[in-house]
C-alpha positions in Angstrom: -78.1 -6.1 -21.5 -80.7 -3.5 -20.6 -80.2 0.0 -21.9 -79.6 2.8 -19.4 -82.7 4.6 -18.3 -81.1 8.0 -19.2 -80.7 6.7 -22.8 -84.3 5.6 -23.1 -85.5 8.9 -21.8 -83.5 10.8 -24.5 -85.0 8.6 -27.2 -88.5 9.4 -25.9 -87.9 13.2 -26.0 -86.6 13.1 -29.6 -89.7 11.1 -30.6 -92.0 13.7 -29.1 -90.1 16.6 -30.9 -90.4 14.9 -34.3 -94.1 14.2 -33.9 -94.7 17.8 -32.8 -93.2 19.2 -36.0 -95.9 17.4 -38.0 -93.5 16.2 -40.6 -95.0 16.1 -44.0 -98.4 14.8 -42.9 -100.7 15.5 -45.9 -103.8 15.6 -43.6 -102.8 19.0 -42.1 -105.3 21.8 -42.9 -103.8 24.8 -44.7 -105.1 28.2 -43.5 -105.2 30.8 -46.3 -105.4 34.6 -46.0 -108.1 36.9 -47.5 -108.6 36.9 -51.3 -106.9 39.9 -53.0 -109.3 42.8 -54.0 -109.9 42.6 -57.8 -108.2 45.4 -59.7 -110.8 47.4 -61.8 -110.2 47.1 -65.5 -110.0 50.0 -67.9 -112.9 50.0 -70.4 -113.9 52.0 -73.5 -117.0 54.1 -73.5 -119.2 56.0 -75.9 -121.5 58.7 -74.5 -124.2 59.5 -77.1 -126.1 62.7 -77.5 -129.4 63.3 -79.3 -131.5 66.4 -80.1 -135.1 66.0 -79.1 -138.4 67.8 -78.5 -140.7 66.3 -75.9 -139.1 62.9 -76.5 -139.2 63.0 -80.3 -136.1 63.2 -82.5 -135.2 66.6 -84.1 -133.2 67.1 -87.3 -132.6 69.7 -90.0 -135.6 68.5 -92.1 -138.4 68.3 -89.6 -140.6 71.2 -88.3 -141.3 70.9 -84.6 -144.7 72.4 -83.6 -146.3 73.1 -80.3 -143.4 75.1 -78.9 -143.1 78.5 -77.1 -145.9 80.7 -75.8 -149.2 78.8 -75.7 -147.4 76.1 -77.7 -148.3 78.1 -80.8 -144.9 78.3 -82.4 -143.1 76.0 -84.8 -139.3 75.7 -85.1 -136.9 74.3 -87.6 -133.2 74.0 -86.5 -130.5 75.4 -88.7 -127.3 75.1 -86.7 -126.9 73.4 -83.3 -123.5 72.9 -81.7 -122.0 73.0 -78.2 -118.8 72.1 -76.3 -118.7 69.6 -73.5 -115.9 69.6 -70.8 -115.2 68.3 -67.3 -116.8 65.0 -68.0 -117.0 62.9 -64.8 -118.3 59.5 -64.0 -119.2 58.4 -60.4 -119.8 55.1 -58.7 -122.7 54.3 -56.4 -120.8 55.7 -53.4 -120.3 59.0 -55.2 -116.6 58.5 -55.8 -115.3 60.0 -59.0 -113.9 57.5 -61.4 -110.9 57.9 -63.7 -112.0 59.2 -67.2 -110.0 60.0 -70.3 -111.1 61.3 -73.6 -109.8 59.9 -76.9 -107.9 62.4 -79.2 -109.6 63.1 -82.5 -110.9 66.0 -84.6 -113.9 66.5 -82.2 -112.0 65.9 -78.9 -109.0 67.7 -77.6 -106.8 66.9 -74.5 -104.4 69.6 -73.3 -102.6 70.3 -70.1 -105.1 73.2 -69.5 -108.1 70.9 -69.9 -110.1 68.6 -72.2 -113.1 69.5 -74.4 -115.4 67.8 -76.9 -117.6 69.3 -79.6 -121.1 68.0 -80.3 -122.5 69.0 -83.6 -126.1 68.0 -84.5 -126.4 69.8 -87.9 -124.8 69.5 -91.3 -124.8 72.0 -94.2 -126.6 69.8 -96.7 -130.0 68.7 -95.4 -133.3 70.6 -94.8 -132.9 74.2 -93.7 -129.4 73.5 -92.5 -128.3 73.8 -96.2 -129.1 77.5 -95.8 -127.0 78.0 -92.6 -124.8 81.1 -92.4 -122.7 79.3 -89.8 -121.9 75.6 -89.1 -119.9 72.9 -90.7 -120.6 69.9 -93.0 -119.4 67.4 -90.4 -121.5 66.2 -87.5 -120.7 64.4 -84.3 -123.1 63.1 -81.7 -120.8 61.2 -79.3 -117.9 61.4 -76.9 -115.5 58.5 -76.7 -112.8 57.5 -74.3 -111.9 55.2 -71.4 -112.8 54.8 -67.8 -112.2 52.6 -64.8 -114.8 51.3 -62.4 -118.6 50.9 -62.3 -120.5 54.0 -63.5 -123.7 55.1 -61.7 -123.9 58.8 -62.4 -122.6 61.2 -65.1 -121.8 64.9 -65.0 -120.3 67.5 -67.3 -120.2 71.2 -68.1 -121.4 72.8 -71.4 -118.6 74.9 -72.8 -114.9 75.5 -73.0 -112.9 75.5 -69.7 -111.6 78.9 -68.8 -108.0 77.7 -68.5 -108.1 76.0 -71.9 -109.7 79.1 -73.5 -107.0 81.3 -72.0 -104.2 79.0 -73.2 -105.6 78.5 -76.7 -106.1 82.2 -77.4 -102.8 83.2 -75.8 -100.9 80.7 -78.0 -102.5 81.5 -81.4 -102.6 84.6 -83.5 -105.2 83.4 -86.0 -108.3 81.1 -85.8 -106.6 78.8 -88.3 -103.9 78.0 -85.7 -106.4 76.9 -83.1 -106.4 73.1 -82.5 -109.5 71.2 -83.6 -112.3 71.5 -82.4 -111.5 75.0 -81.0 -111.5 76.6 -84.5 -115.2 77.4 -84.3 -117.9 78.8 -82.0 -116.0 82.0 -80.9 -117.7 85.4 -80.6 -115.0 86.9 -82.8 -111.5 85.5 -82.8 -109.6 86.1 -79.6 -112.6 87.6 -77.8 -113.8 84.4 -76.2 -115.9 81.4 -77.0 -119.6 80.6 -77.4 -120.3 77.5 -75.5 -123.7 76.6 -76.9 -125.1 77.8 -80.3 -128.6 77.2 -81.7 -129.7 79.1 -84.8 -133.2 78.3 -86.0 -136.2 79.4 -88.1 -139.5 80.0 -86.4 -143.1 80.6 -87.4 -146.3 81.6 -85.5 -149.9 82.1 -86.6 -149.1 85.5 -88.1 -146.5 84.0 -90.4 -147.2 81.5 -93.2 -143.5 80.7 -93.8 -140.5 80.0 -91.6 -138.6 83.1 -90.7 -134.9 82.3 -90.4 -133.9 85.0 -87.9 -133.4 83.3 -84.5 -130.1 82.9 -82.7 -129.5 81.7 -79.1 -125.9 81.7 -78.1 -124.5 81.0 -74.6 -120.9 82.3 -74.2 -118.5 83.8 -71.7 -118.7 87.6 -71.3 -116.5 90.2 -69.6 -113.4 88.4 -70.7 -111.0 91.3 -71.2 -110.5 94.8 -72.6 -112.2 95.7 -75.9 -110.0 94.8 -78.8 -107.6 92.8 -76.7 -107.2 89.1 -76.4 -109.6 87.4 -74.1 -108.2 86.5 -70.6 -104.9 88.2 -71.3 -105.3 90.2 -68.1 -107.3 87.7 -66.0 -107.7 84.0 -65.2 -111.5 83.8 -65.9 -114.2 85.8 -67.6 -116.5 87.9 -65.4 -119.5 85.9 -66.6 -118.4 82.3 -67.2 -121.8 81.0 -68.3 -121.0 77.2 -68.4 -124.2 75.3 -67.8 -123.8 72.2 -65.6 -125.4 68.8 -66.1 -125.8 66.0 -63.6 -127.5 62.7 -64.7 -128.0 60.2 -61.9 -128.5 56.5 -62.5 -127.0 56.7 -66.0 -126.2 53.5 -67.9 -123.6 54.0 -70.5 -124.8 51.0 -72.5 -128.6 51.8 -72.5 -128.9 55.6 -71.9 -128.0 58.6 -74.1 -127.9 62.4 -73.3 -130.9 64.3 -74.6 -131.0 68.0 -75.4 -134.6 69.1 -75.4 -135.7 71.9 -77.8 -139.1 72.2 -76.1 -137.5 72.6 -72.6 -135.0 75.2 -74.1 -138.0 77.4 -75.2 -139.8 76.9 -72.0 -141.0 80.2 -70.3 -140.3 82.2 -73.5 -142.7 85.1 -74.1 -144.3 86.3 -77.3 -142.4 89.6 -76.9 -139.1 87.5 -76.9 -139.8 86.6 -80.5 -139.5 90.3 -81.5 -135.9 91.4 -81.9 -134.7 95.0 -82.2 -132.8 96.4 -85.1 -130.4 99.1 -84.0 -128.8 101.7 -86.2 -126.8 104.9 -85.8 -128.9 107.9 -86.6 -127.1 110.5 -84.5 -129.5 112.9 -82.8 -132.4 112.2 -85.2 -135.2 110.9 -83.0 -137.8 110.8 -85.8 -136.6 107.3 -86.9 -136.4 105.8 -83.4 -139.1 103.3 -82.7 -140.9 104.2 -79.4 -138.0 106.7 -78.7 -135.7 103.9 -77.7 -132.1 105.1 -77.9 -128.7 104.2 -76.7 -126.3 107.0 -77.4 -126.4 107.6 -81.2 -128.0 104.2 -81.7 -131.7 103.7 -81.7 -134.2 101.0 -82.5 -135.4 101.6 -86.0 -137.5 98.4 -86.4 -138.4 95.1 -84.9 -138.2 91.7 -86.7 -139.7 88.4 -85.9 -137.2 86.0 -84.2 -135.4 85.4 -80.9 -132.1 87.0 -80.4 -130.1 86.1 -77.3 -126.3 86.5 -77.2 -125.7 86.2 -73.5 -126.5 89.9 -72.9 -128.1 90.8 -69.6 -130.3 93.4 -71.3 -131.7 91.1 -74.0 -135.2 90.1 -73.1 -134.9 86.6 -74.6 -131.9 85.8 -72.5 -133.9 86.7 -69.3 -136.4 84.0 -70.3 -134.0 81.4 -71.7 -131.0 81.3 -69.4 -132.9 79.9 -66.4 -133.9 76.8 -68.5 -130.1 75.9 -68.5 -129.8 76.6 -64.7 -127.8 79.7 -65.5 -127.9 83.0 -63.6 -127.8 85.7 -66.2 -126.4 88.3 -63.7 -123.6 86.2 -62.2 -122.8 83.6 -64.9 -123.0 80.8 -62.3 -124.8 77.5 -62.9 -127.1 75.2 -61.0 -127.3 71.7 -62.4 -130.5 70.9 -60.5 -132.3 73.7 -62.4 -131.1 72.6 -65.9 -134.2 71.5 -67.8 -132.6 71.2 -71.2 -130.2 68.3 -70.7 -131.6 64.9 -69.7 -131.3 61.2 -70.4 -133.3 58.7 -72.5 
């Protein structure tokens, strides 16, 4: 007997519904969403530093000629050390990348900041064996980790002000200072020198090296005389932290150079004559060229550069601009820093 029309119509609708669901047809094309963005991996790095002069290596045992005024001066380094802080890496878009320093005897991480010590000179080779300052150990690298793809590198030369304040406030003796902050201070608790270069020099008037040159960049106006630095302020009046910016830097192939020739650029012959001051009261007969400051007067001049970040020191007037430093304000311009480069 024929099936009722209504029954046949119901079967037809059910068949359409089942076919519309697609069932488990393996021929159906699956549409996938966008691929997830790769997560940058954390990598280790080593940032190397090297002392140079016009592209050639410098060490305790070699005399570097052709420096200074008319390229007529020769120099032999004796002690060369400096701090590095605020190390930053950037990608091609200028975004700052996460960077962390390792903890070791040359690198310190504190809540107030991080710092690393670069030390080019020992106490056993060449003229460095006669050094009045310095240590036996050396270090020419900064190590740590970073995330991303590095295109540019920047850093400051020196101890961060907040770290200097915290270190001095929490210690009563230099021996209590955490490594590497137990060195390169003016006098303990009075503030830090950020960059130290002591060297011997010779010109046409001298047949032997004269070990009497000292170039020290450090913070000034850090507090009251005899008190602890930064105990009454957050920063020194003259911070004097040179800034360095190195574009297109490859961590695998490049290293940071510190150029002795560029450091002595623009120096004058008169800068190689340093004054000796002594207290002679009111006796002007011993004062050289009647130069006096209170009871102190200049009694003699000796051969050698002396710059200790003093605004009245002639050598500082010549040398500070080579680091991009303003001797009057203590501010820094990385674009004017001629001393630090890459190789």
